[in-house]
C-alpha positions in Angstrom: -18.4 -27.4 55.5 -15.7 -30.0 55.4 -15.1 -30.2 59.2 -16.7 -32.7 61.5 -17.7 -32.0 65.1 -16.9 -34.3 68.0 -16.2 -34.2 71.7 -12.8 -33.1 72.9 -10.4 -36.0 73.6 -7.4 -36.1 75.9 -5.0 -36.1 73.0 -6.7 -32.9 71.6 -6.0 -30.8 74.7 -2.5 -29.3 73.8 -3.4 -28.7 70.1 -6.7 -27.1 71.2 -4.8 -24.7 73.6 -2.0 -23.9 71.2 -3.9 -23.7 67.9 -7.3 -22.5 69.0 -7.6 -21.2 72.5 -4.4 -19.0 72.4 -5.4 -17.4 69.1 -8.9 -16.9 70.5 -7.6 -15.3 73.7 -5.3 -13.0 71.7 -8.2 -12.0 69.5 -10.4 -11.3 72.5 -7.5 -9.3 74.1 -7.7 -6.9 71.1 -11.4 -6.5 71.5 -11.5 -5.4 75.2 -8.8 -4.5 77.7 -10.5 -6.7 80.4 -9.5 -9.7 78.2 -5.8 -8.9 78.7 -3.7 -12.0 79.3 -1.3 -12.4 82.1 2.4 -12.0 81.2 3.8 -13.8 84.2 2.5 -17.3 83.5 3.0 -20.0 80.9 -0.3 -19.5 79.0 0.0 -22.8 77.2 0.8 -24.9 80.3 -2.0 -23.2 82.3 -4.4 -23.6 79.5 -3.6 -27.3 79.2 -4.1 -27.8 83.0 -7.4 -26.0 82.8 -8.7 -28.1 79.8 -7.5 -31.4 81.3 -9.5 -30.5 84.4 -12.6 -29.8 82.4 -12.4 -33.2 80.6 -13.3 -35.0 83.9 -15.8 -32.4 85.1 -19.4 -33.7 85.0 -21.0 -30.4 84.0 -18.5 -29.3 81.4 -18.4 -30.2 77.7 -16.1 -29.1 74.9 -16.8 -29.8 71.3 -14.1 -29.6 68.5 -14.4 -29.1 64.8 -11.9 -31.2 62.9 -10.8 -31.1 59.3 -8.3 -33.6 58.0 -7.0 -34.2 61.6 -6.6 -30.5 62.3 -8.6 -28.7 65.0 -10.3 -25.8 63.3 -12.8 -24.6 65.9 -14.2 -25.4 69.4 -17.0 -24.6 71.7 -16.8 -25.0 75.5 -19.9 -24.9 77.8 -20.8 -25.7 81.4 -24.1 -26.5 83.1 -25.1 -23.9 85.6 -27.8 -24.4 88.2 -29.7 -21.5 89.8 -30.0 -21.3 93.6 -32.9 -23.4 94.9 -35.0 -20.3 95.7 -35.6 -19.7 92.0 -38.1 -21.7 89.9 -35.7 -21.6 86.9 -34.0 -24.8 85.7 -30.4 -25.4 84.7 -28.8 -23.6 81.8 -25.9 -24.5 79.6 -23.6 -21.5 79.5 -21.4 -21.2 76.4 -18.2 -19.8 77.6 -16.2 -20.0 74.4 -16.8 -20.5 70.7 -14.0 -19.9 68.3 -13.3 -20.8 64.6 -10.0 -20.3 62.8 -9.7 -18.5 59.6 -10.4 -19.6 56.8 -13.2 -21.7 58.3 -15.3 -18.7 59.4 -18.4 -18.3 57.4 -18.3 -21.9 56.3 -20.8 -23.3 58.8 -18.4 -24.5 61.4 -19.6 -22.2 64.2 -23.2 -23.2 63.4 -22.3 -26.9 63.6 -20.5 -26.3 67.0 -23.5 -24.4 68.3 -25.8 -27.2 67.1 -23.9 -29.6 69.4 -24.2 -27.1 72.3 -28.0 -27.0 71.7 -28.1 -30.8 71.6 -26.1 -31.0 74.8 -28.5 -28.6 76.5 -31.5 -30.7 75.5 -29.8 -33.9 76.6 -29.0 -32.5 80.0 -32.5 -31.0 80.4 -31.3 -27.4 80.4 -34.0 -24.8 79.9 -31.8 -22.6 77.9 -28.3 -21.8 76.5 -26.7 -18.6 77.6 -23.6 -16.7 76.6 -21.7 -13.5 77.1 -20.4 -11.6 74.1 -18.3 -8.4 74.0 -20.3 -5.4 72.9 -17.4 -4.6 70.4 -17.5 -8.1 68.9 -20.1 -7.2 66.2 -19.5 -10.3 64.0 -20.1 -12.6 67.0 -23.2 -10.6 68.1 -24.7 -10.8 64.6 -24.1 -14.6 64.4 -25.7 -15.2 67.8 -28.7 -12.9 66.9 -29.1 -14.8 63.6 -29.2 -18.0 65.6 -32.0 -16.7 67.8 -30.2 -15.4 70.8 -31.5 -12.1 72.3 -30.3 -9.8 75.0 -31.9 -10.8 78.3 -29.8 -8.7 80.6 -27.0 -6.2 80.4 -23.8 -6.9 82.3 -22.3 -3.7 83.4 -18.8 -3.3 84.7 -16.9 -0.7 86.7 -13.3 -0.4 87.6 -12.5 -1.1 91.2 -9.0 0.4 91.2 -7.5 3.4 89.5 -6.0 2.8 86.1 -7.7 -0.6 85.5 
């Protein structure tokens, strides 16, 4: 792997949104209809606003993989705390992990996930969690190989006709 992994910096936000997040979102849109993107907003500007807000958020972390100055992958995670009635500790929830072609299969995703694991340990999280679309077989196989196992099934139902 020729890419290095580091924390997201302010100057990385727009390239991350344009070069990584938008392709990731488009790819996820093709996996499941529930990932459909809005067509009445400026996706890049909204994405930049969202990422800039996360930069200052205490419980949020984004790692980027960089090769020769180009962002080639990223992982975004947030600390989640259970309600105080449960004995469980905090978890680090991996909300997004994406690697551009041709970097897939080159160890970039593993290096990003290593940083997520290190962050979870540093923040005393009991575990790392994530959601993955049932139809995303490549991602499911990657996570299973890394030791993730199904702990619960999230089931969905449509609340309105035609959705």
